[in-house]
C-alpha positions in Angstrom: 0.0 0.0 0.0 2.9 2.4 0.8 4.9 1.5 -2.3 4.5 3.2 -5.7 3.4 1.1 -8.7 5.4 1.3 -11.9 3.3 1.6 -15.0 4.8 1.7 -18.5 8.2 2.5 -17.1 7.0 5.4 -15.0 5.3 6.2 -11.7 1.9 7.9 -12.3 0.4 10.1 -9.6 -1.6 8.1 -7.0 -5.3 8.7 -6.7 -6.7 10.7 -3.8 -8.2 7.4 -2.4 -4.8 5.8 -2.5 -3.1 8.7 -0.8 -5.8 8.7 1.9 -5.2 5.0 2.5 -1.5 5.6 2.8 -2.0 8.4 5.2 -4.2 6.2 7.4 -1.5 3.5 7.4 1.1 6.0 8.4 -1.1 7.2 11.2 -1.6 3.7 12.5 2.2 3.1 12.4 3.0 6.3 14.2 0.3 5.6 16.8 1.8 2.2 17.5 5.2 3.7 18.1 3.8 6.5 20.3 4.3 9.3 17.8 1.9 12.1 17.0 -0.1 12.0 13.8 1.4 13.7 10.8 0.1 17.2 10.1 0.4 17.2 6.3 0.3 20.6 4.8 0.5 22.3 8.2 3.2 24.8 8.9 5.1 25.3 12.1 6.4 22.7 14.6 4.3 19.8 15.7 3.1 20.4 19.2 4.6 18.0 21.8 2.4 15.4 23.4 1.2 16.3 26.9 2.9 14.5 29.8 1.0 13.0 32.8 0.2 15.1 35.8 -0.2 14.0 39.4 -3.6 12.5 38.6 -2.1 10.7 35.6 0.6 9.1 37.8 -2.1 8.0 40.3 -4.1 6.5 37.4 -0.9 4.7 36.2 -0.4 3.2 39.7 -4.0 2.0 39.8 -3.5 0.4 36.4 -0.3 -1.4 37.5 -2.0 -2.6 40.7 -4.8 -4.0 38.6 -2.4 -5.7 36.2 -0.5 -7.3 39.0 -3.8 -8.9 40.2 -4.0 -11.0 37.0 -2.0 -13.0 34.5 0.6 -11.1 32.6 2.8 -12.0 29.6 6.6 -11.9 30.2 6.8 -8.6 28.3 4.1 -7.0 30.5 5.6 -8.4 33.6 9.0 -6.8 32.9 7.4 -3.5 31.7 5.2 -3.3 34.9 8.3 -3.7 37.1 10.2 -1.1 35.2 7.3 1.4 35.4 6.9 0.8 39.1 10.6 1.4 39.5 10.5 4.7 37.7 7.5 5.8 39.8 9.4 5.0 43.0 12.9 6.0 42.2 12.9 8.0 38.9 16.0 6.5 37.3 17.2 7.6 33.9 17.1 4.9 31.2 20.8 4.0 31.6 20.5 3.5 35.3 18.1 0.5 35.6 20.2 -1.5 33.1 23.2 -1.1 35.4 21.4 -2.5 38.3 22.2 -5.9 39.8 20.4 -8.2 42.2 22.6 -6.8 44.9 20.9 -3.4 44.4 17.7 -4.8 45.9 17.2 -4.7 49.6 16.1 -7.9 51.4 12.5 -8.7 50.6 12.7 -6.1 47.8 11.8 -3.2 50.2 14.2 -0.8 48.5 16.3 -0.3 45.4 19.8 1.3 45.1 20.2 3.7 42.2 23.6 4.7 40.9 22.9 8.0 39.3 24.5 8.8 35.9 24.2 12.6 35.3 23.7 13.6 31.7 26.9 14.3 29.7 28.9 13.2 32.8 28.3 16.6 34.5 27.6 17.0 38.1 28.2 14.7 41.0 26.5 11.4 41.1 23.9 11.1 43.8 23.7 7.4 44.6 21.0 6.5 47.0 18.5 3.9 48.3 14.9 4.5 47.5 12.0 2.7 49.2 9.8 0.6 47.0 6.0 1.1 47.3 3.8 -1.9 47.8 3.1 -1.9 44.0 6.9 -1.6 43.4 7.6 -4.5 45.6 4.9 -6.6 44.1 6.0 -5.8 40.5 9.7 -6.6 41.2 8.7 -9.8 43.0 6.6 -10.8 40.0 9.6 -10.2 37.7 12.3 -12.0 39.7 11.1 -15.6 39.2 10.7 -15.0 35.4 14.1 -13.4 35.4 15.6 -16.4 37.1 14.1 -18.7 34.4 15.5 -16.6 31.6 19.0 -16.3 33.2 19.2 -20.0 33.7 19.1 -20.5 30.0 21.8 -17.9 29.4 24.3 -19.4 32.0 23.7 -16.7 34.6 24.1 -12.9 35.1 23.7 -10.8 38.1 22.0 -8.0 36.2 18.5 -7.2 37.3 17.0 -6.6 33.9 17.5 -9.1 31.1 16.2 -9.8 27.6 13.1 -11.8 26.9 13.9 -13.1 23.4 16.9 -14.1 21.3 18.6 -11.1 19.5 21.4 -10.9 17.1 24.9 -9.6 17.9 25.5 -8.1 14.5 28.0 -10.7 13.3 27.9 -13.9 11.3 29.3 -17.3 12.2 31.6 -19.4 10.1 28.6 -20.7 8.1 27.4 -17.1 7.4 24.5 -17.4 9.8 23.5 -14.6 12.2 24.8 -15.1 15.7 22.0 -14.9 18.2 22.2 -14.1 21.9 19.9 -16.3 24.0 17.1 -14.8 26.2 18.3 -13.8 29.6 21.2 -11.7 28.6 21.7 -8.3 30.3 19.3 -5.7 28.9 20.9 -2.7 27.2 19.6 0.9 27.4 18.4 0.7 23.8 16.5 -2.5 24.4 14.9 -0.9 27.5 13.7 2.1 25.5 12.4 0.0 22.7 10.5 -2.3 25.1 8.9 0.8 26.7 7.7 2.2 23.4 6.5 -1.2 22.1 4.8 -2.1 25.4 3.1 1.3 25.7 1.3 0.6 22.4 0.9 -3.2 22.8 -0.7 -3.1 26.2 -3.0 -0.1 25.7 -1.0 2.4 27.8 -0.8 5.3 25.4 -3.3 7.3 27.5 -1.3 6.8 30.7 2.3 6.9 29.4 4.1 9.6 27.4 5.8 8.6 24.2 9.3 8.7 25.9 10.4 7.1 29.2 12.4 10.2 30.0 9.2 12.3 29.9 7.6 10.0 32.5 10.7 10.2 34.7 10.6 14.0 34.6 6.9 14.0 35.5 7.7 11.8 38.5 10.4 14.3 39.6 8.0 17.2 39.1 4.8 15.7 40.6 6.0 13.2 43.3 9.8 13.3 43.6 11.2 10.2 45.3 12.9 10.8 48.7 16.1 9.0 49.3 16.4 6.8 52.4 18.9 7.5 55.2 21.6 5.5 53.6 21.9 2.8 56.2 21.8 0.0 53.6 24.9 -0.9 51.6 24.7 -2.7 48.2 26.6 -6.0 48.1 29.6 -6.0 45.7 
């Protein structure tokens, strides 16, 4: 539908009906990836999507609580835990992927966040943050699934791991793509991709902004997490 059809060696103009169908397809694709609809023919910048307010964050917590009361796919289980973590500790995208099991307090009552200031500026403010009941339940739901995935990949101490095989960008001696098994440490790019995909797949577009960073900033603005007194020490 999105491709042009060659006729007699040329590409005649598409009909209005075809162009309308193409526009609808593009709108569906952009919606699936959390992007605003194209404003064809409009001048000026596209207005940014609104970010959640305090009531929106409360609605998100209610949704996560409801989801935790039922069956969830592996993807939704991991996304729910990540979202709960952002609500409780507001980490940047690069900070969760650096977390290890040792960054969880006993009984998952708190999480240790090693801050990574943007552009390497400023002093890192590493702290423990208390996990809410929803945060504890979400992480507890993720940990058994994580253990199953990690067992297939010969073990890692990283808290967040991949759910599916993915390629490493190289070929083996037979010219076949080399795949990483599920259970490998999740990278920042993978975390962001899973956020965008899960936002659309699980019907969360009305509760979540298009970007994870926008959600983090909303948390900092509306309900900033308060660090604990620092009595806990993460294991090495």
